[in-house]
N, CA, C and O atoms as a MOPAC input file, in Angstrom:
PM7 MOZYME 1SCF
protein

 N      0.84100 1    -1.18100 1     0.00000 1
 C      0.00000 1     0.00000 1     0.00000 1
 C      0.87900 1     1.23400 1     0.00000 1
 O      1.88100 1     1.30200 1     0.71100 1
 N      0.49300 1     2.20100 1    -0.80000 1
 C      1.25800 1     3.43700 1    -0.86100 1
 C      0.51700 1     4.51900 1    -0.07200 1
 O     -0.35900 1     5.20900 1    -0.59500 1
 N      0.88700 1     4.64300 1     1.17400 1
 C      0.22500 1     5.58500 1     2.07300 1
 C      0.43300 1     7.03300 1     1.64000 1
 O     -0.45000 1     7.87100 1     1.82100 1
 N      1.58600 1     7.32200 1     1.07700 1
 C      1.87500 1     8.69500 1     0.63700 1
 C      0.90200 1     9.12200 1    -0.46000 1
 O      0.36900 1    10.23100 1    -0.42000 1
 N      0.67100 1     8.25100 1    -1.43500 1
 C     -0.27900 1     8.58800 1    -2.49400 1
 C     -1.69700 1     8.73600 1    -1.94900 1
 O     -2.45300 1     9.59700 1    -2.39700 1
 N     -2.04900 1     7.90100 1    -0.99000 1
 C     -3.36800 1     8.02200 1    -0.37400 1
 C     -3.50000 1     9.37300 1     0.31800 1
 O     -4.51400 1    10.05400 1     0.16500 1
 N     -2.49900 1     9.75600 1     1.06200 1
 C     -2.52700 1    11.05700 1     1.74900 1
 C     -2.63100 1    12.20300 1     0.75500 1
 O     -3.38200 1    13.15400 1     0.97000 1
 N     -1.87200 1    12.11000 1    -0.33700 1
 C     -1.91200 1    13.15600 1    -1.35700 1
 C     -3.31500 1    13.29100 1    -1.94500 1
 O     -3.79400 1    14.40200 1    -2.17400 1
 N     -3.96100 1    12.16800 1    -2.18700 1
 C     -5.31100 1    12.19300 1    -2.75100 1
 C     -6.30800 1    12.75600 1    -1.73000 1
 O     -7.22900 1    13.48400 1    -2.09700 1
 N     -6.12400 1    12.42200 1    -0.46500 1
 C     -6.97100 1    12.97800 1     0.58300 1
 C     -6.85400 1    14.50500 1     0.62800 1
 O     -7.86200 1    15.20400 1     0.73300 1
 N     -5.65300 1    15.00700 1     0.55200 1
 C     -5.43000 1    16.45900 1     0.56400 1
 C     -6.08600 1    17.09300 1    -0.65800 1
 O     -6.75400 1    18.12100 1    -0.55200 1
 N     -5.89200 1    16.47500 1    -1.80500 1
 C     -6.47200 1    16.99300 1    -3.04200 1
 C     -7.99600 1    17.09500 1    -2.95100 1
 O     -8.59300 1    18.05200 1    -3.44400 1
 N     -8.61100 1    16.10800 1    -2.32100 1
 C    -10.07100 1    16.05500 1    -2.20300 1
 C    -10.58500 1    16.73600 1    -0.92800 1
 O    -11.78200 1    16.72300 1    -0.64000 1
 N     -9.64600 1    17.33500 1    -0.16800 1
 C     -9.98200 1    18.00800 1     1.08700 1
 C    -10.71300 1    17.07100 1     2.06200 1
 O    -11.71400 1    17.43700 1     2.67800 1
 N    -10.18300 1    15.87000 1     2.17400 1
 C    -10.72000 1    14.84900 1     3.07700 1
 C     -9.63700 1    14.46500 1     4.07900 1
 O     -8.46600 1    14.81100 1     3.91900 1
 N    -10.05900 1    13.73800 1     5.12100 1
 C     -9.12900 1    13.27900 1     6.15300 1
 C     -9.35900 1    11.80100 1     6.42400 1
 O    -10.36100 1    11.22600 1     5.99900 1
 N     -8.41800 1    11.19700 1     7.13700 1
 C     -8.55800 1     9.78300 1     7.48600 1
 C     -9.85800 1     9.52300 1     8.24600 1
 O    -10.48300 1     8.47600 1     8.08300 1
 N    -10.25200 1    10.47700 1     9.07100 1
 C    -11.48100 1    10.29600 1     9.84400 1
 C    -12.69100 1    10.15300 1     8.91300 1
 O    -13.64700 1     9.45400 1     9.25100 1
 N    -12.66100 1    10.80100 1     7.75700 1
 C    -13.75000 1    10.66900 1     6.78300 1
 C    -13.81000 1     9.24800 1     6.22200 1
 O    -14.89000 1     8.69700 1     6.00800 1
 N    -12.64000 1     8.67100 1     5.99000 1
 C    -12.59900 1     7.28800 1     5.50500 1
 C    -13.06200 1     6.33500 1     6.60300 1
 O    -13.78300 1     5.37400 1     6.33400 1
 N    -12.65000 1     6.60200 1     7.83200 1
 C    -13.07900 1     5.75400 1     8.95200 1
 C    -14.60300 1     5.75400 1     9.06200 1
 O    -15.21500 1     4.70400 1     9.25800 1
 N    -15.20600 1     6.92000 1     8.93700 1
 C    -16.67100 1     7.01300 1     8.99200 1
 C    -17.29700 1     6.27100 1     7.82000 1
 O    -18.28100 1     5.55300 1     7.99400 1
 N    -16.73600 1     6.44000 1     6.63700 1
 C    -17.24200 1     5.76800 1     5.44000 1
 C    -17.27500 1     4.25400 1     5.63000 1
 O    -18.23500 1     3.58700 1     5.24300 1
 N    -16.21200 1     3.72400 1     6.23200 1
 C    -16.08900 1     2.27300 1     6.41200 1
 C    -16.66200 1     1.79500 1     7.74500 1
 O    -16.63600 1     0.60300 1     8.05300 1
 N    -17.17600 1     2.73600 1     8.52700 1
 C    -17.72800 1     2.40400 1     9.84200 1
 C    -16.67600 1     1.73300 1    10.73200 1
 O    -16.92400 1     0.69700 1    11.34900 1
 N    -15.49600 1     2.35800 1    10.77600 1
 C    -14.37100 1     1.85500 1    11.56600 1
 C    -13.94100 1     2.90300 1    12.58200 1
 O    -14.13400 1     4.10100 1    12.37800 1
 N    -13.36300 1     2.44300 1    13.66300 1
 C    -12.69200 1     3.35200 1    14.58400 1
 C    -11.43900 1     3.87000 1    13.88100 1
 O    -10.87200 1     3.19000 1    13.02500 1
 N    -11.01400 1     5.07400 1    14.24900 1
 C     -9.82400 1     5.66200 1    13.62900 1
 C     -8.60400 1     4.75600 1    13.79200 1
 O     -7.81900 1     4.59200 1    12.85700 1
 N     -8.44500 1     4.16800 1    14.97800 1
 C     -7.29100 1     3.31000 1    15.24500 1
 C     -7.30100 1     2.07300 1    14.33800 1
 O     -6.24700 1     1.62100 1    13.89100 1
 N     -8.47400 1     1.53800 1    14.07300 1
 C     -8.59400 1     0.37500 1    13.18700 1
 C     -8.21100 1     0.75800 1    11.76600 1
 O     -7.51300 1     0.00900 1    11.08300 1
 N     -8.66600 1     1.92200 1    11.32200 1
 C     -8.28800 1     2.39800 1     9.99100 1
 C     -6.78100 1     2.55900 1     9.89100 1
 O     -6.17100 1     2.13700 1     8.90800 1
 N     -6.17800 1     3.16900 1    10.90500 1
 C     -4.73200 1     3.37500 1    10.91200 1
 C     -3.99800 1     2.03600 1    10.80500 1
 O     -3.02600 1     1.91700 1    10.05900 1
 N     -4.46300 1     1.03700 1    11.54600 1
 C     -3.85900 1    -0.29500 1    11.49100 1
 C     -3.97600 1    -0.86100 1    10.07500 1
 O     -3.01000 1    -1.40200 1     9.53700 1
 N     -5.14800 1    -0.73500 1     9.48100 1
 C     -5.36200 1    -1.27500 1     8.13400 1
 C     -4.44200 1    -0.59300 1     7.11800 1
 O     -3.92700 1    -1.24500 1     6.21000 1
 N     -4.23800 1     0.70400 1     7.27100 1
 C     -3.33700 1     1.42300 1     6.36500 1
 C     -1.91000 1     0.92300 1     6.54800 1
 O     -1.21900 1     0.63600 1     5.57100 1
 N     -1.47300 1     0.82000 1     7.78600 1
 C     -0.08200 1     0.40900 1     8.05300 1
 C      0.19200 1    -1.03800 1     7.66400 1
 O      1.32900 1    -1.38600 1     7.34700 1
 N     -0.84400 1    -1.89400 1     7.68300 1
 C     -0.65800 1    -3.31700 1     7.39000 1
 C     -1.30800 1    -3.75000 1     6.08000 1
 O     -1.39800 1    -4.94300 1     5.78800 1
 N     -1.75700 1    -2.77800 1     5.29800 1
 C     -2.38400 1    -3.04800 1     3.99900 1
 C     -3.39600 1    -4.18600 1     4.11200 1
 O     -3.31700 1    -5.18200 1     3.39300 1
 N     -4.33000 1    -4.01700 1     5.01300 1
 C     -5.27400 1    -5.10500 1     5.28200 1
 C     -6.71900 1    -4.73400 1     4.93500 1
 O     -7.65600 1    -5.16700 1     5.60500 1
 N     -6.88800 1    -3.93600 1     3.89100 1
 C     -8.23400 1    -3.60600 1     3.43400 1
 C     -8.81300 1    -4.75800 1     2.63600 1
 O     -8.10600 1    -5.43400 1     1.88800 1
 N    -10.11300 1    -4.97200 1     2.80800 1
 C    -10.79400 1    -5.93600 1     1.94600 1
 C    -10.98900 1    -5.28000 1     0.57900 1
 O    -10.83100 1    -4.06800 1     0.43200 1
 N    -11.32900 1    -6.08300 1    -0.39900 1
 C    -11.60200 1    -5.53800 1    -1.73000 1
 C    -12.76500 1    -4.56200 1    -1.66700 1
 O    -12.74500 1    -3.51800 1    -2.31800 1
 N    -13.77700 1    -4.90500 1    -0.88200 1
 C    -14.94200 1    -4.02900 1    -0.74300 1
 C    -14.54700 1    -2.68500 1    -0.13000 1
 O    -15.00700 1    -1.63800 1    -0.58700 1
 N    -13.70600 1    -2.70600 1     0.89400 1
 C    -13.26800 1    -1.47000 1     1.53700 1
 C    -12.43000 1    -0.61900 1     0.58400 1
 O    -12.60700 1     0.59700 1     0.51600 1
 N    -11.52700 1    -1.25300 1    -0.14300 1
 C    -10.69800 1    -0.52600 1    -1.10900 1
 C    -11.57000 1     0.10000 1    -2.19000 1
 O    -11.30700 1     1.21900 1    -2.63200 1
 N    -12.60100 1    -0.61400 1    -2.61500 1
 C    -13.51700 1    -0.08500 1    -3.62700 1
 C    -14.28100 1     1.11700 1    -3.08600 1
 O    -14.44300 1     2.11400 1    -3.79000 1
 N    -14.75000 1     1.03500 1    -1.85300 1
 C    -15.46500 1     2.16000 1    -1.24500 1
 C    -14.57700 1     3.39500 1    -1.15100 1
 O    -15.00800 1     4.50300 1    -1.47100 1
 N    -13.33900 1     3.20200 1    -0.71200 1
 C    -12.38900 1     4.31600 1    -0.61600 1
 C    -12.12300 1     4.88900 1    -2.00200 1
 O    -12.10300 1     6.10700 1    -2.18400 1
 N    -11.92100 1     4.01600 1    -2.96600 1
 C    -11.64300 1     4.45200 1    -4.33400 1
 C    -12.78300 1     5.28200 1    -4.89600 1
 O    -12.55000 1     6.31300 1    -5.52600 1
 N    -13.99300 1     4.84900 1    -4.67700 1
 C    -15.15500 1     5.59400 1    -5.16500 1
 C    -15.31400 1     6.91400 1    -4.41100 1
 O    -15.63300 1     7.94000 1    -5.01200 1
 N    -15.09300 1     6.88800 1    -3.10500 1
 C    -15.19700 1     8.07900 1    -2.26400 1
 C    -14.21200 1     9.15600 1    -2.71700 1
 O    -14.54200 1    10.34200 1    -2.74300 1
 N    -13.00800 1     8.73000 1    -3.06900 1
 C    -11.96800 1     9.67400 1    -3.49200 1
 C    -11.92000 1     9.86100 1    -5.01100 1
 O    -11.07700 1    10.59400 1    -5.52700 1
 N    -12.83000 1     9.19300 1    -5.71600 1
 C    -12.91100 1     9.27300 1    -7.17700 1
 C    -11.56300 1     8.94600 1    -7.82800 1
 O    -11.05800 1     9.69800 1    -8.66000 1
 N    -10.99600 1     7.80600 1    -7.42700 1
 C     -9.70000 1     7.38700 1    -7.94800 1
 C     -9.83700 1     6.77200 1    -9.33500 1
 O    -10.80300 1     6.06800 1    -9.62900 1
 N     -8.86400 1     7.05100 1   -10.16600 1
 C     -8.80100 1     6.38800 1   -11.46600 1
 C     -8.31600 1     4.94600 1   -11.24500 1
 O     -7.86900 1     4.59300 1   -10.15400 1
 N     -8.41000 1     4.14000 1   -12.27600 1
 C     -7.94400 1     2.75300 1   -12.15900 1
 C     -6.46100 1     2.71300 1   -11.81800 1
 O     -6.03400 1     1.90600 1   -10.99200 1
 N     -5.67700 1     3.58000 1   -12.44900 1
 C     -4.23900 1     3.62400 1   -12.17400 1
 C     -3.97400 1     4.03800 1   -10.73000 1
 O     -3.11600 1     3.45700 1   -10.06400 1
 N     -4.70800 1     5.04000 1   -10.24400 1
 C     -4.52600 1     5.48000 1    -8.85700 1
 C     -4.89200 1     4.36900 1    -7.88900 1
 O     -4.21800 1     4.18400 1    -6.87600 1
 N     -5.95200 1     3.62600 1    -8.18600 1
 C     -6.33600 1     2.49400 1    -7.32900 1
 C     -5.19500 1     1.48800 1    -7.22600 1
 O     -4.83200 1     1.04900 1    -6.13500 1
 N     -4.64700 1     1.13800 1    -8.36300 1
 C     -3.53500 1     0.17300 1    -8.37500 1
 C     -2.32600 1     0.72500 1    -7.63700 1
 O     -1.70300 1     0.03000 1    -6.83500 1
 N     -2.00000 1     1.98600 1    -7.91700 1
 C     -0.82700 1     2.60200 1    -7.29400 1
 C     -0.95800 1     2.69300 1    -5.77900 1
 O      0.03600 1     2.57700 1    -5.06200 1
 N     -2.16400 1     2.89900 1    -5.29300 1
 C     -2.37100 1     3.05500 1    -3.85200 1
 C     -2.51800 1     1.70600 1    -3.14700 1
 O     -1.87300 1     1.46700 1    -2.12600 1
 N     -3.34900 1     0.83900 1    -3.68100 1
 C     -3.71900 1    -0.36200 1    -2.93400 1
 C     -2.89700 1    -1.62400 1    -3.23900 1
 O     -2.87200 1    -2.54500 1    -2.42300 1
 N     -2.24500 1    -1.68000 1    -4.36600 1
 C     -1.44700 1    -2.87000 1    -4.65800 1
 C     -0.06000 1    -2.70700 1    -4.05600 1
 O      0.47200 1    -1.59800 1    -4.00700 1
 N      0.52500 1    -3.80300 1    -3.59800 1
 C      1.84400 1    -3.73700 1    -2.96400 1
 C      2.90000 1    -3.19500 1    -3.92300 1
 O      2.83200 1    -3.40200 1    -5.13500 1
 N      3.85400 1    -2.51300 1    -3.36200 1
 C      4.98400 1    -2.02900 1    -4.14800 1
 C      6.25100 1    -2.13800 1    -3.28700 1
 O      6.19200 1    -2.13000 1    -2.05800 1
 N      7.36800 1    -2.23800 1    -3.95900 1
 C      8.66700 1    -2.27700 1    -3.26000 1
 C      9.67800 1    -1.41600 1    -3.94200 1
 O     10.82000 1    -1.33000 1    -3.49100 1

């Protein structure tokens, strides 16, 4: 997961992590854990992608593993 790109998209859309936590009905700490451990379900990643209006490339760049 590319947390930096996610943060950049949040800033661009004037959103915060707390907005994503509310969207997914998660506690903030749970969301933070999921970000740090790349443990989103496909459904959760899709919800975030739609919420932030991510392109297909942005979805891949953010949610797929990279090294």
